[in-house]
The first five atom37 places (N, CA, C, CB, O) and aatype in JSON, in Angstrom:
{
  "aatype": [20, 20, 20, 20, 20, 20, 20, 20, 20, 20, 20, 20, 20, 20, 20, 20, 20, 20, 20, 20, 20, 20, 20, 20, 20, 20, 20, 20, 20, 20, 20, 20, 20, 20, 20, 20, 20, 20, 20, 20, 20, 20, 20, 20, 20, 20, 20, 20, 20, 20, 20, 20, 20, 20, 20, 20, 20, 20, 20, 20, 20, 20, 20, 20, 20, 20, 20, 20, 20, 20, 20, 20, 20, 20, 20, 20, 20, 20, 20, 20, 20, 20, 20, 20, 20, 20, 20, 20, 20, 20, 20, 20, 20],
  "atom_mask": [
    [1, 1, 1, 1, 1],
    [1, 1, 1, 1, 1],
    [1, 1, 1, 1, 1],
    [1, 1, 1, 1, 1],
    [1, 1, 1, 1, 1],
    [1, 1, 1, 1, 1],
    [1, 1, 1, 1, 1],
    [1, 1, 1, 1, 1],
    [1, 1, 1, 1, 1],
    [1, 1, 1, 1, 1],
    [1, 1, 1, 1, 1],
    [1, 1, 1, 1, 1],
    [1, 1, 1, 1, 1],
    [1, 1, 1, 1, 1],
    [1, 1, 1, 1, 1],
    [1, 1, 1, 1, 1],
    [1, 1, 1, 1, 1],
    [1, 1, 1, 1, 1],
    [1, 1, 1, 1, 1],
    [1, 1, 1, 1, 1],
    [1, 1, 1, 1, 1],
    [1, 1, 1, 1, 1],
    [1, 1, 1, 1, 1],
    [1, 1, 1, 1, 1],
    [1, 1, 1, 1, 1],
    [1, 1, 1, 1, 1],
    [1, 1, 1, 1, 1],
    [1, 1, 1, 1, 1],
    [1, 1, 1, 1, 1],
    [1, 1, 1, 1, 1],
    [1, 1, 1, 1, 1],
    [1, 1, 1, 1, 1],
    [1, 1, 1, 1, 1],
    [1, 1, 1, 1, 1],
    [1, 1, 1, 1, 1],
    [1, 1, 1, 1, 1],
    [1, 1, 1, 1, 1],
    [1, 1, 1, 1, 1],
    [1, 1, 1, 1, 1],
    [1, 1, 1, 1, 1],
    [1, 1, 1, 1, 1],
    [1, 1, 1, 1, 1],
    [1, 1, 1, 1, 1],
    [1, 1, 1, 1, 1],
    [1, 1, 1, 1, 1],
    [1, 1, 1, 1, 1],
    [1, 1, 1, 1, 1],
    [1, 1, 1, 1, 1],
    [1, 1, 1, 1, 1],
    [1, 1, 1, 1, 1],
    [1, 1, 1, 1, 1],
    [1, 1, 1, 1, 1],
    [1, 1, 1, 1, 1],
    [1, 1, 1, 1, 1],
    [1, 1, 1, 1, 1],
    [1, 1, 1, 1, 1],
    [1, 1, 1, 1, 1],
    [1, 1, 1, 1, 1],
    [1, 1, 1, 1, 1],
    [1, 1, 1, 1, 1],
    [1, 1, 1, 1, 1],
    [1, 1, 1, 1, 1],
    [1, 1, 1, 1, 1],
    [1, 1, 1, 1, 1],
    [1, 1, 1, 1, 1],
    [1, 1, 1, 1, 1],
    [1, 1, 1, 1, 1],
    [1, 1, 1, 1, 1],
    [1, 1, 1, 1, 1],
    [1, 1, 1, 1, 1],
    [1, 1, 1, 1, 1],
    [1, 1, 1, 1, 1],
    [1, 1, 1, 1, 1],
    [1, 1, 1, 1, 1],
    [1, 1, 1, 1, 1],
    [1, 1, 1, 1, 1],
    [1, 1, 1, 1, 1],
    [1, 1, 1, 1, 1],
    [1, 1, 1, 1, 1],
    [1, 1, 1, 1, 1],
    [1, 1, 1, 1, 1],
    [1, 1, 1, 1, 1],
    [1, 1, 1, 1, 1],
    [1, 1, 1, 1, 1],
    [1, 1, 1, 1, 1],
    [1, 1, 1, 1, 1],
    [1, 1, 1, 1, 1],
    [1, 1, 1, 1, 1],
    [1, 1, 1, 1, 1],
    [1, 1, 1, 1, 1],
    [1, 1, 1, 1, 1],
    [1, 1, 1, 1, 1],
    [1, 1, 1, 1, 1]
  ],
  "atom_positions": [
    [[0.84, -1.17, 0.0], [0.0, 0.0, 0.0], [0.89, 1.25, 0.0], [-0.96, -0.01, 1.22], [1.94, 1.26, 0.64]],
    [[0.48, 2.27, -0.7], [1.28, 3.49, -0.72], [1.16, 4.27, 0.59], [0.86, 4.38, -1.89], [0.14, 4.21, 1.29]],
    [[2.23, 4.99, 0.91], [2.24, 5.86, 2.08], [1.81, 7.26, 1.67], [3.65, 5.88, 2.75], [2.24, 7.78, 0.63]],
    [[0.97, 7.86, 2.47], [0.52, 9.22, 2.23], [0.96, 10.1, 3.4], [-1.02, 9.28, 2.04], [0.98, 9.65, 4.55]],
    [[1.31, 11.34, 3.1], [1.78, 12.28, 4.13], [0.62, 13.2, 4.49], [3.02, 13.1, 3.63], [-0.06, 13.76, 3.62]],
    [[0.4, 13.35, 5.81], [-0.63, 14.25, 6.32], [0.05, 15.28, 7.21], [-1.74, 13.47, 7.11], [0.95, 14.95, 7.98]],
    [[-0.39, 16.55, 7.09], [0.25, 17.64, 7.83], [-0.77, 18.32, 8.74], [0.87, 18.67, 6.86], [-1.83, 18.77, 8.31]],
    [[-0.39, 18.38, 10.02], [-1.16, 19.09, 11.04], [-0.52, 20.47, 11.18], [-1.19, 18.31, 12.43], [0.67, 20.63, 10.91]],
    [[-1.28, 21.46, 11.59], [-0.76, 22.83, 11.73], [0.27, 22.94, 12.85], [-1.91, 23.8, 11.98], [1.17, 23.78, 12.77]],
    [[0.16, 22.11, 13.9], [1.03, 22.26, 15.06], [2.05, 21.13, 15.21], [0.19, 22.33, 16.3], [3.03, 21.3, 15.94]],
    [[1.85, 20.0, 14.55], [2.7, 18.83, 14.77], [3.5, 18.49, 13.51], [1.85, 17.62, 15.19], [3.21, 19.0, 12.43]],
    [[4.5, 17.62, 13.66], [5.25, 17.19, 12.47], [4.37, 16.34, 11.54], [6.5, 16.4, 12.88], [3.3, 15.87, 11.93]],
    [[4.85, 16.15, 10.31], [4.09, 15.36, 9.33], [3.9, 13.93, 9.8], [4.8, 15.38, 7.97], [4.73, 13.37, 10.51]],
    [[2.79, 13.34, 9.38], [2.45, 11.97, 9.73], [2.33, 11.16, 8.45], [1.12, 11.91, 10.56], [1.68, 11.6, 7.5]],
    [[2.96, 9.98, 8.41], [2.84, 9.07, 7.27], [1.85, 7.98, 7.62], [4.22, 8.46, 6.89], [1.93, 7.38, 8.69]],
    [[0.92, 7.73, 6.72], [-0.07, 6.67, 6.91], [-0.22, 5.89, 5.62], [-1.43, 7.25, 7.37], [-0.11, 6.46, 4.53]],
    [[-0.48, 4.61, 5.73], [-0.69, 3.75, 4.57], [-2.2, 3.55, 4.36], [0.03, 2.38, 4.75], [-2.92, 3.17, 5.28]],
    [[-2.65, 3.82, 3.16], [-4.04, 3.62, 2.77], [-4.04, 2.99, 1.39], [-4.85, 4.96, 2.78], [-3.09, 3.17, 0.62]],
    [[-5.09, 2.26, 1.07], [-5.24, 1.79, -0.3], [-5.57, 3.0, -1.17], [-6.34, 0.68, -0.42], [-6.1, 4.0, -0.68]],
    [[-5.27, 2.92, -2.45], [-5.48, 4.07, -3.33], [-6.96, 4.41, -3.47], [-4.89, 3.78, -4.71], [-7.31, 5.56, -3.75]],
    [[-7.82, 3.44, -3.27], [-9.25, 3.68, -3.4], [-9.85, 4.3, -2.13], [-9.97, 2.38, -3.72], [-10.91, 4.92, -2.19]],
    [[-9.17, 4.14, -0.99], [-9.77, 4.57, 0.26], [-8.98, 5.68, 0.97], [-9.9, 3.41, 1.18], [-9.17, 5.88, 2.17]],
    [[-8.13, 6.4, 0.28], [-7.33, 7.44, 0.93], [-8.21, 8.66, 1.22], [-6.12, 7.84, 0.05], [-8.86, 9.18, 0.32]],
    [[-8.22, 9.13, 2.49], [-9.03, 10.32, 2.81], [-8.25, 11.61, 2.55], [-9.49, 10.27, 4.29], [-7.02, 11.58, 2.46]],
    [[-8.94, 12.69, 2.42], [-8.3, 13.99, 2.25], [-7.8, 14.55, 3.58], [-9.26, 14.98, 1.61], [-6.92, 15.4, 3.62]],
    [[-8.37, 14.05, 4.69], [-8.05, 14.58, 6.01], [-8.18, 13.47, 7.05], [-8.98, 15.77, 6.35], [-9.1, 12.66, 6.98]],
    [[-7.26, 13.45, 8.02], [-7.34, 12.51, 9.13], [-7.18, 13.29, 10.42], [-6.25, 11.39, 9.02], [-6.83, 14.47, 10.39]],
    [[-7.44, 12.65, 11.55], [-7.2, 13.27, 12.85], [-5.75, 13.05, 13.23], [-8.16, 12.7, 13.94], [-5.24, 11.93, 13.12]],
    [[-5.07, 14.09, 13.67], [-3.67, 14.01, 14.08], [-3.55, 13.07, 15.28], [-3.11, 15.43, 14.42], [-4.35, 13.14, 16.21]],
    [[-2.55, 12.19, 15.24], [-2.37, 11.23, 16.33], [-1.86, 11.91, 17.6], [-1.4, 10.14, 15.91], [-2.07, 11.39, 18.69]],
    [[-1.2, 13.06, 17.47], [-0.63, 13.73, 18.64], [-1.63, 14.65, 19.33], [0.6, 14.53, 18.23], [-1.87, 14.54, 20.53]],
    [[-2.23, 15.58, 18.53], [-3.09, 16.59, 19.16], [-4.59, 16.41, 18.83], [-2.65, 17.96, 18.72], [-5.43, 17.05, 19.47]],
    [[-4.92, 15.58, 17.86], [-6.32, 15.35, 17.52], [-6.9, 16.35, 16.54], [-7.13, 15.37, 18.74], [-8.05, 16.21, 16.15]],
    [[-6.12, 17.35, 16.13], [-6.6, 18.34, 15.15], [-6.62, 17.71, 13.76], [-5.7, 19.61, 15.17], [-5.94, 16.71, 13.53]],
    [[-7.37, 18.29, 12.85], [-7.4, 17.72, 11.5], [-6.04, 17.91, 10.79], [-8.52, 18.37, 10.67], [-5.44, 18.99, 10.83]],
    [[-5.6, 16.86, 10.15], [-4.35, 16.89, 9.38], [-4.71, 16.62, 7.93], [-3.3, 15.83, 9.92], [-5.29, 15.58, 7.6]],
    [[-4.36, 17.56, 7.05], [-4.7, 17.45, 5.63], [-3.63, 16.68, 4.87], [-4.89, 18.84, 5.0], [-2.46, 16.71, 5.23]],
    [[-4.06, 16.0, 3.82], [-3.14, 15.24, 2.98], [-2.28, 16.2, 2.17], [-3.91, 14.28, 2.05], [-2.77, 17.2, 1.66]],
    [[-0.98, 15.89, 2.06], [-0.02, 16.71, 1.34], [0.36, 15.97, 0.05], [1.25, 17.0, 2.22], [0.59, 14.76, 0.06]],
    [[0.42, 16.71, -1.05], [0.84, 16.13, -2.32], [2.37, 16.09, -2.32], [0.29, 16.95, -3.54], [3.02, 17.13, -2.18]],
    [[2.94, 14.91, -2.47], [4.39, 14.73, -2.44], [4.84, 13.97, -3.69], [4.83, 13.99, -1.16], [4.03, 13.51, -4.48]],
    [[6.15, 13.87, -3.84], [6.7, 13.09, -4.95], [6.58, 11.61, -4.65], [8.16, 13.48, -5.2], [6.4, 11.21, -3.51]],
    [[6.69, 10.82, -5.68], [6.6, 9.37, -5.54], [7.91, 8.86, -4.94], [6.31, 8.68, -6.9], [8.98, 9.19, -5.44]],
    [[7.82, 8.08, -3.9], [9.0, 7.49, -3.28], [9.16, 6.06, -3.78], [8.89, 7.53, -1.72], [8.32, 5.2, -3.48]],
    [[10.21, 5.8, -4.53], [10.43, 4.46, -5.05], [11.16, 3.57, -4.06], [11.2, 4.51, -6.35], [11.12, 2.35, -4.17]],
    [[11.82, 4.18, -3.08], [12.53, 3.4, -2.08], [13.89, 2.93, -2.54], [11.71, 2.23, -1.7], [14.5, 2.09, -1.87]],
    [[14.39, 3.44, -3.65], [15.69, 3.01, -4.14], [16.56, 4.23, -4.42], [15.54, 2.14, -5.41], [16.07, 5.28, -4.83]],
    [[17.85, 4.06, -4.19], [18.76, 5.17, -4.49], [19.01, 5.21, -6.0], [20.11, 5.01, -3.71], [18.69, 4.25, -6.7]],
    [[19.57, 6.29, -6.53], [19.75, 6.43, -7.98], [20.62, 5.35, -8.6], [20.36, 7.77, -8.28], [20.37, 4.94, -9.74]],
    [[21.62, 4.87, -7.88], [22.47, 3.8, -8.42], [21.7, 2.51, -8.62], [23.65, 3.55, -7.48], [21.87, 1.83, -9.64]],
    [[20.86, 2.18, -7.67], [20.03, 0.98, -7.78], [19.03, 1.12, -8.92], [19.3, 0.69, -6.46], [18.78, 0.17, -9.66]],
    [[18.46, 2.31, -9.06], [17.51, 2.55, -10.14], [18.17, 2.38, -11.51], [16.9, 3.96, -10.02], [17.59, 1.77, -12.4]],
    [[19.39, 2.92, -11.67], [20.11, 2.76, -12.94], [20.4, 1.29, -13.22], [21.43, 3.57, -12.93], [20.27, 0.83, -14.35]],
    [[20.8, 0.55, -12.18], [21.08, -0.88, -12.35], [19.82, -1.64, -12.76], [21.64, -1.46, -11.05], [19.89, -2.49, -13.65]],
    [[18.7, -1.35, -12.14], [17.45, -2.03, -12.49], [17.02, -1.68, -13.92], [16.35, -1.65, -11.5], [16.55, -2.55, -14.65]],
    [[17.18, -0.42, -14.32], [16.84, -0.02, -15.68], [17.73, -0.72, -16.7], [16.95, 1.5, -15.84], [17.25, -1.15, -17.75]],
    [[19.02, -0.82, -16.41], [19.94, -1.5, -17.33], [19.61, -2.98, -17.42], [21.39, -1.3, -16.88], [19.72, -3.58, -18.49]],
    [[19.22, -3.58, -16.3], [18.87, -5.0, -16.3], [17.61, -5.24, -17.13], [18.67, -5.51, -14.86], [17.55, -6.2, -17.9]],
    [[16.61, -4.37, -16.99], [15.39, -4.51, -17.78], [15.67, -4.3, -19.27], [14.33, -3.51, -17.29], [15.04, -4.94, -20.11]],
    [[16.6, -3.41, -19.6], [16.91, -3.12, -21.0], [17.55, -4.32, -21.68], [17.84, -1.91, -21.1], [17.37, -4.5, -22.89]],
    [[18.28, -5.15, -20.94], [18.92, -6.31, -21.57], [17.91, -7.37, -21.96], [19.94, -6.9, -20.62], [18.22, -8.24, -22.78]],
    [[16.71, -7.34, -21.41], [15.69, -8.3, -21.8], [15.24, -8.03, -23.24], [14.49, -8.25, -20.84], [14.91, -8.96, -23.97]],
    [[15.22, -6.76, -23.64], [14.81, -6.39, -24.99], [15.98, -6.32, -25.96], [14.09, -5.07, -24.96], [15.84, -6.68, -27.13]],
    [[17.13, -5.86, -25.48], [18.29, -5.66, -26.34], [19.51, -6.34, -25.73], [18.56, -4.15, -26.56], [20.37, -5.65, -25.17]],
    [[19.62, -7.66, -25.81], [20.78, -8.33, -25.21], [22.07, -7.96, -25.94], [20.59, -9.85, -25.22], [22.07, -7.77, -27.16]],
    [[23.13, -7.86, -25.19], [24.43, -7.53, -25.77], [25.0, -8.77, -26.48], [25.41, -7.03, -24.68], [24.92, -9.88, -25.95]],
    [[25.56, -8.58, -27.66], [26.16, -9.67, -28.41], [27.66, -9.61, -28.15], [25.83, -9.57, -29.94], [28.3, -8.58, -28.36]],
    [[28.21, -10.73, -27.7], [29.64, -10.77, -27.4], [30.3, -11.84, -28.25], [29.88, -11.06, -25.9], [29.65, -12.79, -28.68]],
    [[31.59, -11.67, -28.49], [32.33, -12.64, -29.29], [33.14, -13.58, -28.43], [33.23, -11.93, -30.28], [33.62, -14.6, -28.92]],
    [[33.32, -13.27, -27.16], [34.06, -14.12, -26.24], [33.48, -13.96, -24.85], [35.58, -13.77, -26.26], [32.73, -13.03, -24.57]],
    [[33.84, -14.88, -23.99], [33.39, -14.8, -22.61], [34.09, -13.6, -21.96], [33.7, -16.12, -21.83], [35.31, -13.5, -22.03]],
    [[33.35, -12.7, -21.34], [33.98, -11.52, -20.74], [34.96, -11.92, -19.63], [32.91, -10.58, -20.18], [34.69, -12.82, -18.84]],
    [[36.09, -11.23, -19.6], [37.06, -11.47, -18.56], [38.07, -12.55, -18.89], [36.37, -11.83, -17.32], [39.03, -12.74, -18.14]],
    [[37.89, -13.25, -19.98], [38.84, -14.3, -20.36], [39.42, -13.95, -21.72], [38.16, -15.71, -20.38], [38.72, -13.45, -22.6]],
    [[40.67, -14.21, -21.87], [41.31, -14.0, -23.16], [41.8, -15.34, -23.69], [42.49, -12.98, -23.04], [42.08, -16.26, -22.92]],
    [[41.89, -15.43, -24.98], [42.38, -16.66, -25.6], [43.87, -16.8, -25.31], [42.11, -16.67, -27.13], [44.58, -15.79, -25.25]],
    [[44.36, -18.05, -25.12], [45.79, -18.22, -24.86], [46.6, -17.8, -26.09], [46.1, -19.69, -24.49], [46.17, -17.96, -27.23]],
    [[47.75, -17.25, -25.82], [48.62, -16.79, -26.9], [49.32, -18.0, -27.51], [49.65, -15.74, -26.38], [49.98, -18.76, -26.81]],
    [[49.17, -18.15, -28.81], [49.86, -19.25, -29.52], [51.06, -18.66, -30.22], [48.9, -19.98, -30.54], [50.94, -17.78, -31.08]],
    [[52.19, -19.14, -29.86], [53.41, -18.64, -30.48], [53.6, -19.36, -31.82], [54.64, -18.85, -29.55], [53.48, -20.58, -31.9]],
    [[53.9, -18.6, -32.84], [54.12, -19.15, -34.17], [55.62, -19.11, -34.45], [53.32, -18.36, -35.27], [56.28, -18.09, -34.3]],
    [[56.11, -20.26, -34.85], [57.54, -20.34, -35.15], [57.75, -20.41, -36.66], [58.17, -21.56, -34.45], [56.91, -20.93, -37.4]],
    [[58.83, -19.89, -37.09], [59.16, -19.95, -38.52], [60.31, -20.92, -38.81], [59.53, -18.56, -39.04], [60.76, -21.02, -39.95]],
    [[60.77, -21.62, -37.8], [61.86, -22.59, -37.97], [61.31, -23.81, -38.71], [62.48, -23.0, -36.6], [60.37, -24.43, -38.21]],
    [[61.86, -24.2, -39.89], [61.35, -25.35, -40.65], [61.52, -26.67, -39.93], [62.04, -25.42, -41.98], [60.8, -27.62, -40.24]],
    [[62.43, -26.78, -38.98], [62.61, -28.04, -38.25], [61.42, -28.34, -37.36], [63.89, -28.0, -37.42], [61.14, -29.5, -37.06]],
    [[60.71, -27.29, -36.92], [59.57, -27.51, -36.03], [58.39, -28.14, -36.77], [59.13, -26.2, -35.41], [57.53, -28.75, -36.13]],
    [[58.34, -28.02, -38.09], [57.25, -28.64, -38.86], [57.33, -30.15, -38.83], [57.26, -28.15, -40.3], [56.32, -30.83, -39.0]],
    [[58.55, -30.7, -38.63], [58.73, -32.16, -38.62], [58.43, -32.76, -37.26], [60.14, -32.51, -39.03], [58.39, -33.99, -37.14]],
    [[58.22, -31.95, -36.27], [57.92, -32.49, -34.92], [56.51, -33.08, -34.91], [58.04, -31.37, -33.82], [55.63, -32.62, -35.63]],
    [[56.32, -34.12, -34.08], [54.96, -34.72, -33.99], [53.96, -33.71, -33.41], [54.99, -36.0, -33.11], [54.28, -32.93, -32.52]],
    [[52.77, -33.77, -33.93], [51.7, -32.86, -33.47], [50.83, -33.57, -32.44], [50.84, -32.37, -34.66], [50.59, -34.78, -32.54]],
    [[50.36, -32.84, -31.48], [49.5, -33.47, -30.45], [48.13, -33.84, -30.98], [49.34, -32.55, -29.26], [47.31, -34.38, -30.23]]
  ]
}
């Protein structure tokens, strides 16, 4: 359920959870009993910007997966090439 902020004239803001269909415009303040009106606030996603970017990048890979030519973090072993003709006569594994 979403949290809604209510503001009383004399007390600090109060957060209350209501369903979206049943949210009132005004509640009684828990501290002094005076009416506390609902305040329009920004949407709180509960995630910091770094986490949000990570989640967006993860969702984007479902539609546009990255194409790679090798396993990331691993390199192919270096094969040394010799030009000595005697090495051609050696047995091959």
